N, C-alpha and C positions, 0 to 999 in steps of 0.2 A: 280417483276422490274417494274416500272412507263413506260408510252410511253418514257417520254421526256428522261430517262436514258437509255432505251434502243436505241433510236437515236442517242445521243451523245455518246453512246458506237460505236454503226457502224460507226460515223464519225471517231473515233479516229483510229491510224494506231495499228495494233497489234503487241507485243513488238516482233514477229516471225520474220514481215518484218524490224524492228529497227536495229535486229541483221543481216541480210542480208541486209540493205545498209550500214553499216559499213562492214562488209567482201567485198562489193563487193567497196569499195573505198578503203581498203587496196590494193587489186588488183590491183585497176586505177593506185593510188599510186607507184606499182612494177611496172607494164609494165612501166607509166609514168618516173621512174628512170631508167631504163633499156633504151629507147628510148635516152632518157638523157645523158646518161652515154656512148652509142654511137656514138653520136652527139660530144658531146664532146671530144671523145679519136679519133675521125675522125678528128676533125679540129685543135686537140693540136699540137705542137710542141714539147713540154716537156710531156712527158710522165706520170712521175713521179707525176708532177705539176697536170696534168689533172686528176689523177688517184685520188692523195688527193681532191682535188673538188670535186669530182664526190662521195666521201664517205664521206666529210663533208654535204653536199648536203643529200646524202641521210639519214643518222643520225638525222641531223633537220627535214628535211620532217617526220620521222619515227614520233620523239619525238612528234614536234607537231600534226600528225595525232592520237597516241597514246593518248593523252591529250582530243585530241578534242571528242576522241570517247569517253573516260571515262568520259567527261564530258557531254556528251550526255545521256548515259547509266546512268548516276546518274539523271538527269531531266527528263529522260523519262521514267525509271523503279524504280532506286531505293528510292530517293525520295518518289515518289507515295507509293509504299509499305510501308514504312516509316510510314505516313499517314495514309497509311491504317492503319494499326498495333497499332497505336498511337488510334484512334478511335476505333476501336474492344477494346484496355483495358478499355476507357471511359466506353463502355457498359458493357465491364465486370465486372467493379467496382461499378454497380448498376443505372450506368444515362438511360435507358432503351429509357428516349424521345429522346436522342440524335441522329440525324438522319445522318448513315453513308454515305458521299460520297467523291470520288479522282474522280480527273482528272489526266486521263493517258492513259497509252497502252489500248488497250479495255481486255485485260485479266485481268489488274489491277481494270480496270471500271468493269467487269462484277465482277467478285471477293464482289470487293467494295456493289455492289446491291446484291447479295446474301447473304454478312454478312447484310444488310438492312433487309433483308426479312426475316431472321432469327429472327433478330431483335425484327420486327413488330409481329411475330409469337408468339415471346417470351411476348413482351404484351402482346396480343388475349387471351393466358394460363393465364398469371399471371392474368388478368382481370377476369377469370373466377376461377381462386383459389382463390380471392379473394373475389369472393362473395359466393363461397361455403363455406367459412371460415367464413364469416357472415351468413349466413344462419346454419351452425355449433353452432357458438357459440348464435344465437338465440337459437334453440333448447338446448345449452349447458345451457342458463339460465331458459330456460322452467324445464328442467330434477333438476336445483338444487332448481326450485321455488317448483317441484311435491313431491321433495323431502322434503324440508322444512314442507309444509302440510304432508306427511305420517309422520314425525316425530311427527307434533303436532295430528295427530291421535293419534299415540303411548302413546303420553302424557295422551288425553282423554281416550283411550281405559283401562289406567293403572290405572286410578283414577277416571277420574268423570265416568266410566262404570261400572268398579270391586267394589265399594262402593254399589252401591243398588245391583248391581246380587248379591253381598254375601248377602245383606237383604234376597232377595227372595230364594236363595236358603235354608239359616239357616230357616226361617220358612214355607218355605213348607218341609222341612225334621223334622221339629218340630211338623207340624201339622199330619205328616205321622204315626210319634212314637207315640203322643198322642192320636188320633182319630182312627186310623185305625184299622178298624174288629165293631169299633164301628157307624159306619154310613153304609149306605145301598152299595154295591159294587160298583154300577157306582161314587159314592163319592169318594170310596179308587182308581179309577180308575183314575178320575180327580186329586187326589194328586201324585199317580204315575206320570203322565203326564209330571205335572206340577215342581215333584224334576228331573226325566229324562231332561226336556227340559231347567230348571238352569244346572243341572250338563254341558248339551254340550253345552253350552254356556260358561261354565266360559272356559272347554277347550281350544273351538274356540279361543276366544278372545288371552286366555295364547300362543297358537298355533301361532295365529297371530302377537305376540308382539315379538317373539322367531325369523318368519321371517323375521319380517320387520329389525331386530339389525343383520341381518347378513352381515359381509363385514362393519360394521360402529365402527368399532374398530377402536380402533390409532395403536394398537399394528403391528406390520408385522408378516410374518408368521415364522417362525423360527425351527430348529430340535426339533423336538417328536416322541417318539417312539411309533410306530404304534401299537405295542400289548399290551401295557399299554392302550391304549383307550379302546381296543377291551376287554381287562379285566376291564376294570372301566363298559365299555356299559353290558358287561355281567352278573355284580354285579348290575347294574339298572334292571334288567329285571329278575333276579333270582327269583321271584314268577315265571314269565310266564312259566320260563325254565321247572322249577319244577313241574308244576302245564300239563304241556304239554307232560313229557318226553321227551323231546328235546335235541338232544347229535349236540354238535356242533365241529368239527374236523377243525383244523388249526396249520400249522405248526410256526414257530418263524417269525414275521412280521417286515419287516423294518425301521429306520429312514425313515421321510418324513418330507419334508417344508410345515407347516401348523399351528393350534392353536389346543390347546386340547381338550378345550369342544368342540367346534365345531367339531372337529374329533369324538368324544364319541358320537355324535350326531347323526352324519353319520352313525359308526357302530350301533346304538342302533336302531335306523328309519328303517336299513334294516334287522337286527337280529327282533323285532318287525312285519315287515312284515311277514318274515319267518315261525313265531310262529302263526300270525294270520291266515293265508292264509295256513295251511297246510293240508288239507284234513283230511281225516278219520286215516292218517297213522299217530303214534308221527313223530314230524320233525326231519330232518337231514339236518344238514349245512355244508358243507366245503367252506371254506375260503383257495384260495390259491392266492403266488403273484408271477410275474414274472417280467423279466425287458421289459420295452419298450423304449429304452434311449427316451429323458431324461426324460423320466417318469415311476414310477414302477404302473404296470399294475395290477389290486385287482380284484378278482374274486369272488362273493358271489352265492352259487349252493345250491337249496333245493330241496326237494322234493314234494311238495304243490302243490297244483291246479293250476298253473301256469297262464300267461299269452298270449294270441291270440295278434300273430304278429300285427295284422291292431290299435291295441290299445298300440305300442311301443313307441309313442310320447307322448297321452294321459295323461300315467300314472304319468308323470312329469308336467302336467299342477294343478294350484294351485285349490283345489274344486272339483278336478275329480273323480269322484268315480267310479267302473264299478261294486259294487253290492249295492246291497241294504242296507240300514243302518242299519237295523233289523238284516240281515245278519251276518253283520261284523263293527264292531265299529271304529270309529275314524272320523277325521274332513276333510279329503282328502288332510293332507297339508304336511305331513311327505316325498314323494319321492319328490315334488315339493322343498322342504327348503333340501333336499340331494342335487339334484343339481346344487343349488345356493350357498350352500356350496362349491362342490367342484370346480366348475367356478370360486368361488370367491379365491378358492386356486390355481387356472392355469391350472386345469385337465379337464376330461368331464367323465360324465357317460352315460350308453343307454344301455337297454336291447339285452338281446343274444337272436336273433330272432330265432335262429336255434337249440339250446335246449328245447329239450318238454316233459321231465321227470322231470317237476316240470320248477321253473324260475331260471335263472341265469341274477345277475347285473355285468356287468365289469364298473370298470370306472379306471381312472387315478391319482395320485398325482405327485409331481414333487420330482425329485430326488435331494438330494444332490448333489452339485458339486463332491465333494472327490469319491463320491461312481459311478459316468460314469465313465464305462467302467474297472471298477476292479472287480475282481472277485474274491474279500474277501466276498463277503455278497453271499450267495449263496442262488437260487431260493428257496423259499418255496412250497411245493404241498400235503400239510396236510398226 
């Protein structure tokens, strides 16, 4: 409230004083009626005529007093409140620049000043929100530009880089087949380095392309059977499963909201990690699922070398490796891609740092609405 408004409010009669004056006027009128009536009766020769005159005077005076009080209250209270309500409606309809001012009793004036202060606060908040929206819009445009550049990079990687890389890889392999053992040991070593480098570059480019394409599909996630995605992932890794002697234990897996190719990639990446980092013992992978409404909570547990808790977040960062490339193959994209896919589906993934007998990954996937709160789909625990 401004100082001018405060001063104006102090000069105004409060509504309680207005009502008090009205009540006092009624009391004065009542006393006057009694006095006049007594005088009229005392001086009148015809008592009935005097009483009739007194009653008529009382009725007329009371009527005039009520009319005057009603008009006064309307002018001092009802009309200012109606005016305040009309101005408040204008502000509520979006005219935030309209200043709310009312002339009337002190309470109404104070209320109008409070409403106007609220309007000014709304204007300040609206200005702040608009500035924040402008910043967000700028960031969104920058992100859109960055995404366009990423798409351009994907195009370049899939066309301009792949073709010369294929030539390098094919001719390096041709040199390896034709001249292996015919040159000195150092030449054979150099050729091996070239072949290995070309193969790793091809794998890296393919993984980057796959990573960049996650979430760019125009398709909406739909109901897919997760057990079929696991079956396909196991089929894709059948050679590694056979070579390592791995056992995979699971029960029936539920329907989830996802895309089948991406869900297969999630299961395949997690299974591949379990097979790769198995240690000296044959790999054993246990897959369970339970309810964490409105999500299904999946658990991938293996008996491998495990992951230290301090690396629980680092393992999901692209290109982050915990071991030398000579010890374990890979590009360092698998878990980063897995997290990106699961978050694209609306879930999340994390490492269970409390499990020490190997590694346990937990992740959630949205539960179909018809399955929420239903007891028909039982939890599976392998």
